[in-house]
LUMTI-697243 format. One record per residue (C-alpha): residue number from 1; x, y, z; residue in three letters. Coordinates in steps of 0.5 Angstrom, whole numbers. Example, Ala and Ser with C-alpha at 12.3 -4.5 7.8 and 13.67 -1.06 7.14 Angstrom:
(1,(25,-9,16),ala) (2,(27,-2,14),ser) 
END
This chain:
(1,(243,295,164),unk) (2,(237,291,168),unk) (3,(240,287,173),unk) (4,(236,281,171),unk) (5,(239,281,164),unk) (6,(243,275,163),unk) (7,(248,274,158),unk) (8,(249,267,155),unk) (9,(256,264,153),unk) (10,(254,258,148),unk) (11,(253,257,141),unk) (12,(258,260,136),unk) (13,(262,263,141),unk) (14,(263,257,146),unk) (15,(265,253,139),unk) (16,(270,258,137),unk) (17,(273,258,144),unk) (18,(273,251,144),unk) (19,(276,250,137),unk) (20,(282,256,139),unk) (21,(284,252,145),unk) (22,(284,245,140),unk) (23,(288,248,135),unk) (24,(293,252,138),unk) (25,(300,249,139),unk) (26,(298,242,137),unk) (27,(303,239,132),unk) (28,(301,232,133),unk) (29,(295,232,128),unk) (30,(300,232,122),unk) (31,(304,226,125),unk) (32,(305,220,120),unk) (33,(305,214,125),unk) (34,(299,214,130),unk) (35,(301,213,137),unk) (36,(300,206,140),unk) (37,(295,206,146),unk) (38,(293,201,151),unk) (39,(287,201,156),unk) (40,(287,198,163),unk) (41,(280,197,165),unk) (42,(275,197,160),unk) (43,(269,198,163),unk) (44,(264,204,163),unk) (45,(269,210,163),unk) (46,(275,207,161),unk) (47,(272,206,154),unk) (48,(269,213,154),unk) (49,(276,216,155),unk) (50,(279,212,150),unk) (51,(273,214,145),unk) (52,(274,221,146),unk) (53,(281,220,145),unk) (54,(280,216,139),unk) (55,(276,222,136),unk) (56,(281,228,137),unk) (57,(287,224,135),unk) (58,(290,219,130),unk) (59,(291,213,135),unk) (60,(293,205,134),unk) (61,(289,202,140),unk) (62,(294,196,141),unk) (63,(291,193,147),unk) (64,(286,192,152),unk) (65,(286,189,159),unk) (66,(280,187,164),unk) (67,(279,181,169),unk) (68,(272,181,166),unk) (69,(273,177,159),unk) (70,(266,179,157),unk) (71,(267,186,158),unk) (72,(274,185,155),unk) (73,(271,182,149),unk) (74,(265,187,148),unk) (75,(270,193,149),unk) (76,(275,190,143),unk) (77,(268,190,138),unk) (78,(267,197,140),unk) (79,(274,199,138),unk) (80,(274,195,132),unk) (81,(268,198,130),unk) (82,(271,206,131),unk) (83,(278,205,129),unk) (84,(281,207,122),unk) (85,(286,201,123),unk) (86,(282,195,122),unk) (87,(285,190,127),unk) (88,(283,187,133),unk) (89,(287,190,140),unk) (90,(291,184,144),unk) (91,(287,182,150),unk) (92,(290,181,157),unk) (93,(287,180,164),unk) (94,(294,182,167),unk) (95,(296,189,166),unk) (96,(303,187,167),unk) (97,(303,183,161),unk) (98,(300,188,157),unk) (99,(306,193,158),unk) (100,(311,188,157),unk) (101,(309,185,151),unk) (102,(306,191,147),unk) (103,(310,197,150),unk) (104,(304,202,149),unk) (105,(306,209,148),unk) (106,(300,212,152),unk) (107,(296,208,157),unk) (108,(289,210,159),unk) (109,(287,207,166),unk) (110,(280,207,168),unk) (111,(280,201,173),unk) (112,(277,202,180),unk) (113,(281,207,184),unk) (114,(285,201,188),unk) (115,(289,200,182),unk) (116,(290,206,179),unk) (117,(297,207,183),unk) (118,(300,201,181),unk) (119,(298,201,174),unk) (120,(300,208,173),unk) (121,(307,207,176),unk) (122,(308,201,172),unk) (123,(306,204,166),unk) (124,(310,210,167),unk) (125,(316,205,168),unk) (126,(315,201,162),unk) (127,(316,208,158),unk) (128,(309,210,157),unk) (129,(305,217,158),unk) (130,(299,216,162),unk) (131,(292,218,163),unk) (132,(289,216,170),unk) (133,(282,217,172),unk) (134,(281,220,179),unk) (135,(282,219,185),unk) (136,(289,218,183),unk) (137,(289,213,189),unk) (138,(286,210,195),unk) (139,(292,213,200),unk) (140,(296,219,201),unk) (141,(303,215,200),unk) (142,(301,212,193),unk) (143,(300,219,191),unk) (144,(306,221,193),unk) (145,(310,215,189),unk) (146,(306,217,183),unk) (147,(308,223,183),unk) (148,(316,221,184),unk) (149,(315,216,179),unk) (150,(312,221,173),unk) (151,(318,226,175),unk) (152,(323,220,175),unk) (153,(322,217,169),unk) (154,(320,224,166),unk) (155,(313,222,163),unk) (156,(307,226,162),unk) (157,(301,224,167),unk) (158,(294,227,166),unk) (159,(289,226,171),unk) (160,(282,225,169),unk) (161,(279,232,173),unk) (162,(276,235,166),unk) (163,(273,240,169),unk) (164,(279,244,168),unk) (165,(278,243,160),unk) (166,(270,244,161),unk) (167,(269,250,156),unk) (168,(264,254,160),unk) (169,(268,253,166),unk) (170,(274,256,162),unk) (171,(270,262,160),unk) (172,(267,263,167),unk) (173,(274,263,170),unk) (174,(277,268,165),unk) (175,(271,272,165),unk) (176,(270,272,172),unk) (177,(275,270,177),unk) (178,(281,272,173),unk) (179,(278,279,171),unk) (180,(277,280,178),unk) (181,(269,281,178),unk) (182,(269,277,185),unk) (183,(273,282,189),unk) (184,(276,279,195),unk) (185,(274,271,196),unk) (186,(274,269,203),unk) (187,(269,263,202),unk) (188,(268,257,198),unk) (189,(262,252,198),unk) (190,(262,245,194),unk) (191,(257,240,195),unk) (192,(254,234,192),unk) (193,(247,232,193),unk) (194,(246,226,188),unk) (195,(243,220,191),unk) (196,(249,215,188),unk) (197,(251,211,194),unk) (198,(249,204,192),unk) (199,(246,199,198),unk) (200,(243,193,198),unk) (201,(245,185,201),unk) (202,(246,181,195),unk) (203,(248,174,197),unk) (204,(255,171,197),unk) (205,(255,167,190),unk) (206,(260,163,186),unk) (207,(265,167,182),unk) (208,(263,166,174),unk) (209,(268,163,170),unk) (210,(269,169,165),unk) (211,(271,174,171),unk) (212,(278,173,175),unk) (213,(276,176,182),unk) (214,(283,175,185),unk) (215,(286,179,179),unk) (216,(280,184,180),unk) (217,(281,185,187),unk) (218,(289,185,187),unk) (219,(292,189,193),unk) (220,(285,191,196),unk) (221,(282,186,201),unk) (222,(278,180,198),unk) (223,(271,181,200),unk) (224,(266,175,199),unk) (225,(264,175,192),unk) (226,(257,178,191),unk) (227,(256,179,184),unk) (228,(259,183,179),unk) (229,(262,189,182),unk) (230,(262,194,176),unk) (231,(260,201,175),unk) (232,(256,203,182),unk) (233,(257,197,186),unk) (234,(265,197,188),unk) (235,(264,205,189),unk) (236,(260,203,195),unk) (237,(266,200,199),unk) (238,(272,204,202),unk) (239,(276,197,201),unk) (240,(276,200,193),unk) (241,(275,207,194),unk) (242,(275,214,197),unk) (243,(267,214,198),unk) (244,(263,220,195),unk) (245,(268,225,198),unk) (246,(273,221,193),unk) (247,(269,221,187),unk) (248,(265,227,187),unk) (249,(269,232,192),unk) (250,(275,231,188),unk) (251,(272,234,182),unk) (252,(270,240,185),unk) (253,(276,241,190),unk) (254,(280,241,184),unk) (255,(276,246,180),unk) (256,(276,251,186),unk) (257,(284,250,187),unk) (258,(285,251,179),unk) (259,(281,257,179),unk) (260,(284,260,185),unk) (261,(291,258,185),unk) (262,(291,254,191),unk) (263,(296,249,193),unk) (264,(295,244,199),unk) (265,(290,246,205),unk) (266,(293,248,211),unk) (267,(289,244,215),unk) (268,(283,239,214),unk) (269,(277,237,218),unk) (270,(271,233,217),unk) (271,(265,230,220),unk) (272,(260,225,218),unk) (273,(258,217,217),unk) (274,(252,213,215),unk) (275,(246,217,218),unk) (276,(240,216,213),unk) (277,(241,208,210),unk) (278,(244,204,215),unk) (279,(241,198,211),unk) (280,(245,193,207),unk) (281,(253,192,206),unk) (282,(255,199,204),unk) (283,(260,202,208),unk) (284,(261,209,205),unk) (285,(258,215,208),unk) (286,(252,218,206),unk) (287,(253,224,209),unk) (288,(259,228,210),unk) (289,(262,235,211),unk) (290,(269,237,211),unk) (291,(273,244,211),unk) (292,(279,245,207),unk) (293,(283,251,211),unk) (294,(287,256,207),unk) (295,(290,263,209),unk) (296,(284,267,210),unk) (297,(279,262,206),unk) (298,(275,256,208),unk) (299,(273,251,202),unk) (300,(267,247,205),unk) (301,(264,241,202),unk) (302,(257,238,204),unk) (303,(255,231,201),unk) (304,(248,228,202),unk) (305,(246,222,198),unk) (306,(239,223,200),unk) (307,(233,228,201),unk) (308,(233,234,196),unk) (309,(239,239,194),unk) (310,(240,245,197),unk) (311,(240,249,191),unk) (312,(236,245,186),unk) (313,(240,248,180),unk) (314,(246,246,183),unk) (315,(246,239,186),unk) (316,(253,238,185),unk) (317,(257,244,184),unk) (318,(262,250,187),unk) (319,(260,257,189),unk) (320,(266,262,190),unk) (321,(264,268,195),unk) (322,(267,275,194),unk) (323,(266,281,197),unk) (324,(264,284,190),unk) (325,(260,278,187),unk) (326,(259,270,187),unk) (327,(260,265,182),unk) (328,(256,259,182),unk) (329,(259,253,177),unk) (330,(257,246,175),unk) (331,(258,241,170),unk) (332,(252,244,167),unk) (333,(253,251,167),unk) (334,(256,257,171),unk) (335,(252,264,174),unk) (336,(256,270,176),unk) (337,(251,274,181),unk) (338,(254,281,182),unk) (339,(254,284,189),unk) (340,(249,290,189),unk) (341,(247,293,182),unk) (342,(250,290,176),unk) (343,(249,285,171),unk) (344,(248,277,172),unk) (345,(252,273,167),unk) (346,(250,266,165),unk) (347,(255,261,162),unk) (348,(252,255,159),unk) (349,(254,248,157),unk) (350,(257,246,151),unk) (351,(255,240,147),unk) (352,(258,238,140),unk) (353,(253,233,138),unk) (354,(253,235,131),unk) (355,(260,235,130),unk) (356,(261,228,134),unk) (357,(254,225,132),unk) (358,(257,218,134),unk) (359,(256,220,141),unk) (360,(249,220,141),unk) (361,(249,212,139),unk) (362,(254,211,145),unk) (363,(251,207,151),unk) (364,(251,211,158),unk) (365,(255,217,155),unk) (366,(255,223,159),unk) (367,(254,228,153),unk) (368,(255,234,157),unk) (369,(262,231,159),unk) (370,(265,229,152),unk) (371,(267,236,150),unk) (372,(271,237,156),unk) (373,(274,230,156),unk) (374,(276,231,149),unk) (375,(279,238,150),unk) (376,(283,234,156),unk) (377,(286,229,152),unk) (378,(288,234,147),unk) (379,(292,238,153),unk) (380,(295,231,154),unk) (381,(297,230,147),unk) (382,(300,237,147),unk) (383,(304,236,154),unk) (384,(307,230,151),unk) (385,(309,233,144),unk) (386,(312,239,148),unk) (387,(315,235,154),unk) (388,(311,240,159),unk) (389,(306,239,164),unk) (390,(298,238,162),unk) (391,(293,242,166),unk) (392,(291,236,170),unk) (393,(298,234,172),unk) (394,(299,228,177),unk) (395,(302,233,182),unk) (396,(295,237,182),unk) (397,(291,231,182),unk) (398,(295,228,188),unk) (399,(294,234,192),unk) (400,(286,234,190),unk) (401,(286,227,191),unk) (402,(289,227,198),unk) (403,(286,232,201),unk) (404,(279,228,200),unk) (405,(283,222,203),unk) (406,(285,226,209),unk) (407,(278,229,210),unk) (408,(276,221,210),unk) (409,(281,220,215),unk) (410,(279,226,219),unk) (411,(272,224,220),unk) (412,(274,217,222),unk) (413,(279,219,227),unk) (414,(275,225,230),unk) (415,(280,231,229),unk) (416,(283,236,225),unk) (417,(289,234,221),unk) (418,(295,238,218),unk) (419,(299,234,212),unk) (420,(306,236,211),unk) (421,(308,234,204),unk) (422,(315,235,205),unk) (423,(316,230,211),unk) (424,(310,226,208),unk) (425,(307,226,215),unk) (426,(301,228,219),unk) (427,(304,234,224),unk) (428,(304,232,231),unk) (429,(299,225,230),unk) (430,(303,219,229),unk) (431,(297,215,229),unk) (432,(294,219,223),unk) (433,(301,218,220),unk) (434,(301,211,220),unk) (435,(294,211,216),unk) (436,(297,215,210),unk) (437,(299,208,207),unk) (438,(294,202,207),unk) (439,(296,195,208),unk) (440,(296,191,202),unk) (441,(294,184,201),unk) (442,(298,178,200),unk) (443,(304,179,194),unk) (444,(302,186,192),unk) (445,(307,191,194),unk) (446,(305,198,196),unk) (447,(309,203,192),unk) (448,(315,207,196),unk) (449,(316,214,193),unk) (450,(323,214,195),unk) (451,(324,207,191),unk) (452,(319,207,185),unk) 
END
């Protein structure tokens, strides 16, 4: 065969693969009573996750929670228009009241990162199964507490690292990695070159009457209010998240760990900072490199929120290098390139525009990610049905999230870190160990893994 010949995993074959994954083992399609669902964080991705769940299973959306009343009302209207059960969800600006009054079976958490731990733990304690967005936490001990709570209360917690449910990456894992076509894998590269670092210097202004800024901030530091923080603005501050490392590397590292069956890195090191754009208020790194070390394998990350991507075909991606070939993967495609003479294999993204035409009318939807999120929701529901662990179980989400948090900490301290998940300490580094737990604001209490 010609070395330039390319095989495309798309269309009918990809659809059949997805259908098989959707149907196999799912008894909940015939359930008589829809599951009671609540959404905490009614912004862009919170609504997107909820709509994907509504597309694949019968649910009763009983409540929505958000400190922005305008956003909350808009979300309620959209849910009403999509829900077969024509009733308006109850609306809250305090998730604790939502949990105590509506007692949902399933809680989706799409709030900013600094809220994920507290809301997830409280939802689990209230008896709900949880779908929580990544990164799961803003510090390592939060993540340990989330895992402890899920296990103590025997609840399913699925993390929104849906690359594990991305059809073309599932196919690539099966046909390339699991089949041994890469040979011995001794190096991995991951990257993000999107210009996604919001910046600027908006003026401090009065908080609008429809926005509960105190509740939005919660346990995080209270920054002077300089406009609604939704979607992109809050992500530019380390007070609320983990920067581009925590936002984008967590996806690719989690995917690589899943493909190669990797656990905790044995050592993590990182360098970087604000190199290109020092104007404005943003305090997240615009340039960062990190090495996640495993036995006989380094997983290297690079992000740069400026300039051109190293590979324009794969601007946010992973690359697995084996002695028999290389696998390149992203949310849009994957390519196997064999060593020497051999056949290249291409895997294309699957869209479901015909099956779900409503996707085309949804504001800001990621059409390429919608099939993956639907499949991720199905896996979540299957785990609830079977009382089993989902594909993106909270412990796996914790390892991926905390590895990125430790990379940021390594960058700040200027030295490599070795985390011990048994003792929950950084080996031989008391200063770094203290930094595993952030200081919470005012009356908010940091969760403790030993007493959740």
